[in-house]
N, C-alpha and C positions, 0 to 999 in steps of 0.2 A: 658553554661557559659551567664547569660545577662546581658546589656546593664550597666547595676549598678554594678553588680560582678565584671565587666569589668573596670571601672571604680576606684572601691578599690582597685582592683590590680594594674592596672597603680603608683593611688595615693601614695600605697607603695614600691613602685620601683624607683620610683623619690626619695621620703624621702629614702631610701638603699644609691642611685648610687651618690647625692648629697652631705650627710656624709661623703661617701668613695671615698679614697685619691689616688687608681685607681679600674677598675675593667677590667677580665680578663674576655673574652669569650671562651671557645674551643668546637668546634665538634669533637668527636673518635667515630666518627663510624668506623669501618671497627679494631680497637686495636682490640685485645685479654684480657681477661682479665690481664694472668700474663704479656703482656707489659706492659701493664697497672697500674700491681702494680707494674713495672723495671721504671715506667717512676716517679710515687711518692716515693720513696727511691732513 
């Protein structure tokens, strides 16, 4: 990814986050598919 692509990506993320009421970031390392499905329901 070159610098222009990074700049475009960051601009898009900035627009999305500035218009969002809240943002949730999660890291699901080590969780199985079955556990993820249980978490979603």
